N, C-alpha and C positions, 0 to 999 in steps of 0.2 A: 476167730470171729463166731459168735453165737448164731443159732439158727433164728431166721426171721419168722414171725407169726403168719406170714402170708405165703402163698405159693408163687405169686408173681406180682411185680410192680410195674406199671406203665405211667410215665410222665408225658402228658400232652399239654403244652402251654403251661397254664396255671392250674391245671388239674392232675391230681395224683390218684391213680386207680389201683386198687389192691384187690387181688383175688384170694379169698379166704373167708373164714368164719369171723364175723364181727365180734364175737365173744372173746376171741384170742387177740384180735387186732386193737380194739378200742382201748384197752388199758395201756397200750404202748405209744399212743398217738399224742398225748398231751391235750391241752385245752384249745378248742376252736371257738369262733364267735357264735355259731348257731348250728343246730341239728335241724335239717328238713328232710323228712323221710316218709315212705309209704310202706311199712312193714306188713308181714303176713298177718291177716285177721283171723285165720283159722276157720275159714268158710268153704275151703275146698276148691277154690277157683283154679288151682294148678292141677287138680285131678280130673280133668276132662269136663268140668262143668260148663265151661264157656261154649262148647260146641253144641250144647242142648238148649241154648237160649232161644227164646221165641222170635227175637229179631234176627232174621237170617242175614241181614246185611252186616252184622258184626259178629255173629256166631263163627267160631273157628276152633279147629282141633289143635290145641297146644300140647297134646300128649297127656300122659298120666304121671304126674309128679306128686311129691309128698310135701313140698315146702310150705304149703298153705293148709296142711291138715290141722295144725294147731296154731293158736295165736302166739306171739312172742311171749316170753316169760317175764316175771318180775326182775329177773337178773338183767335181761336186755334193757328194760326200763331204767334200772339203776345205772348201767353202763352209759346209756345215752345221757342221763341226767348228769353224770360226772363229766361228760365230754364238753359241755358247752353251757353258757349262760342261758341262751334263748333256745326254745324248742317249738317245732311244728311237726305234729305227728298225726298223719292221716289215719283213720280208723280208731281214733282215740275213744270212741264210744264203745269199742270192744275191750278196752284195757282198764286196768285199775289205776286211774290217774287222779290227782287232786282236782277240786273244783276250779273252774276257770271263768273269767269274765269275757275272754275272747276265744270263741271258736270261729275258725274259718269254714265257711259254707260254700261248697261248690255245687251250684244248681246246673245240672246237665242238660236241662231242657229236653228230656228224653221223650216225652209224649207218652203214648200208650204201649208199654212193653214191660218185661219183668225185671229190668234193671232198676236199681234204686234211683229216685228222682234227684237226690243229693248225696254228696259225701262230705263227711265232717272231719276236720282236722283240729285236734286239741292243741292249744298253745299255752304258754306261760306269759304272754305279752300283756302289758298293762294298757289295754284298750278294749273297746266294745266289740261285739260280734261283727264280723264282716262277711259279706256275700259276693260271689262272683257268678254271673250267668255265662256259661260257656258251653256251647253245644258240642256233643262228642257221641253223636248218634248216627251210625250207619254211613250213608253217602253224603250227608249234609253237615259234616263236621265244620266247625268254625275255622276259617283260614284254610280250609282243605288240608288240615294237618294230617300227615300219614299216621296210621296206627297198625298194630298187627305184630310188633316185635315181642310183646309180652302180654300175658292175659290180664294183668292189672295195670297196664301202662296208663300214665297220666298225660294230659296235653301239656306241651311246653308252656303254652300260654298261662295255664293255671299255676304251674310251678314258678313261673316268673312273677305272677301276681303274689304268691306266697312270699317270695323273697322280698318283694317291695313292701310287705307288711312288717318286716323286721326293721329294728332300728338301723339308721343310715350308716352307722360305723360297723356293721356286720360284714366284714370283707371276706372271711373264709367260712364256707358252708360245708358241712358234713352230712353225707347220706350213707348210713351203715347198711341199708338195704337197697343198693343202687339199681338193681334190676337192669333194665335196658338203657339206663343212663339219662333219663329225662331231667333229673335235678341238675346233673352236670351240664347238659345242653343249656338249661335256663341260666346257670351261672356264667357260662361263656357269653351268652347274649347280653348279660348285664355287667360284664366286666368284673366278675367276682372270682376268687380262688375257690377250688373245689376239691374235696377229698371223698372218694366213693369206695365203698367196700361191697363186694358181691362174691357169693360162694359158688354160683353155678357157672362153669367155664363158658358155656355157650352164650349166656346173657352178658357175661364180662366182655366177650369179644364183641357182641353187638354194641355195648356201651362205648367201648374204645372206638369203634368205627363211627358211631354217631357224634362223639365229641370231636374227632378229627374233622368230620365234615362240617361241624358248627364253626370250628376255627377257619376252615377254608371258605366259608360262606358267611361272613359275619353280618349281623343285623345292622345295616347302615342307619337305621332310624333310632337306634338307642346308643347313647354315648356312655363310655365307661364312667363309673363314679368319680366325682371331682374330689381330689385330696383336700381334706379340710385344713385350713390355716393352723399352724402351730404357734403357740404363744412363746415368744422369746424371753429368756431370762433378763432380768434387769441387771445392769452393770453398776 
């Protein structure tokens, strides 16, 4: 049996979590329905930048790491392009991507601080620009959603909204930069299958734990996708 391109694999419900470098793993996965991810932008958020923020309610020392010292490469972009038909890539304004009619805009309702007012996700969706207002600021976060597992953590509510912008037949979502697993949690909440890749072991463990808890505490207000009727062959 040949060596696998990942160091560890964990299956939790309909979620497959892989510890390793996405550049090694992506070529082995085959096609999925959609990629939804928040890759490194190359702005140094992992290298202690967060602890110096002016808003002390969210400033936190996440250590001094190097994974956000450079943006993802053109090779990463190509691998993600080959992996799925549909793509939602946060930080798309930092990367060399084609023009798009549909950017997803997350208005964070931040008020006066040194965080960006909005974050942008590039897509190849055939629709107009869409915006969500979702507060993610200090102690007044929308739905009191917890944060602090990862310096660039996104809200589950925002990632659920992103999934809902995809075509309704997108059943399997891939996140090659899984981080603390928010995309996976959103997939669990919406009844979608998920594949996540993360190279940092501690974030991988956090993602596994969050996804296990998401299955243990399902969102009773959201039903899983209804299977579309299939056309029967004429006899």
